[in-house]
C-alpha positions in Angstrom: 94.8 94.1 113.3 92.3 96.3 113.7 90.5 97.5 117.2 86.8 99.5 117.0 85.7 102.2 119.2 81.6 102.7 118.5 80.6 105.7 118.0 77.6 105.6 120.2 75.4 102.1 122.3 73.3 102.3 119.9 76.4 101.3 117.1 78.0 99.1 119.8 74.7 97.2 120.0 75.1 96.3 116.5 78.4 94.9 116.4 77.4 93.0 119.7 74.9 91.2 117.9 77.2 90.3 114.1 78.5 86.5 114.0 81.2 85.1 112.6 80.8 85.1 108.6 78.5 87.9 108.4 79.4 89.9 105.6 79.7 94.3 107.1 80.6 97.9 105.5 82.0 99.6 108.9 82.3 103.6 108.2 84.0 105.9 110.4 88.0 107.7 110.8 90.5 106.8 111.6 91.5 107.3 115.3 95.5 109.5 116.5 95.1 110.2 119.6 93.2 110.8 122.4 93.7 113.1 125.0 92.1 112.7 127.8 90.6 115.5 130.6 89.6 114.7 134.0 85.5 115.6 135.6 86.8 119.7 136.4 88.2 119.4 132.4 92.4 118.6 133.9 94.4 117.3 130.9 95.3 114.0 132.1 97.2 112.6 129.2 96.9 111.0 125.9 97.0 107.9 124.0 98.5 107.8 121.1 97.9 104.5 118.5 101.0 102.7 117.8 100.4 100.9 114.1 97.3 100.1 114.9 93.9 100.4 112.9 91.8 102.5 115.2 88.5 103.1 114.1 85.6 105.3 115.2 83.0 103.8 113.4 80.0 105.8 113.0 77.7 103.1 110.7 77.3 99.7 110.9 75.8 97.4 108.0 75.6 94.5 107.2 75.4 93.3 103.2 73.4 90.8 102.0 
């Protein structure tokens, strides 16, 4: 099980444009914990990966 978090809107659009059976290479880094803050900068909690792999995708390359 792999959770994918795009780095930005361009990466998000690239991921949405993929089709079944496309051969792709994605590059990024694994996310283990995300700390959350409210708009005023106050800490409101965190989310931590518990068993799944969560990847911050920085590059999407469609292989031929």
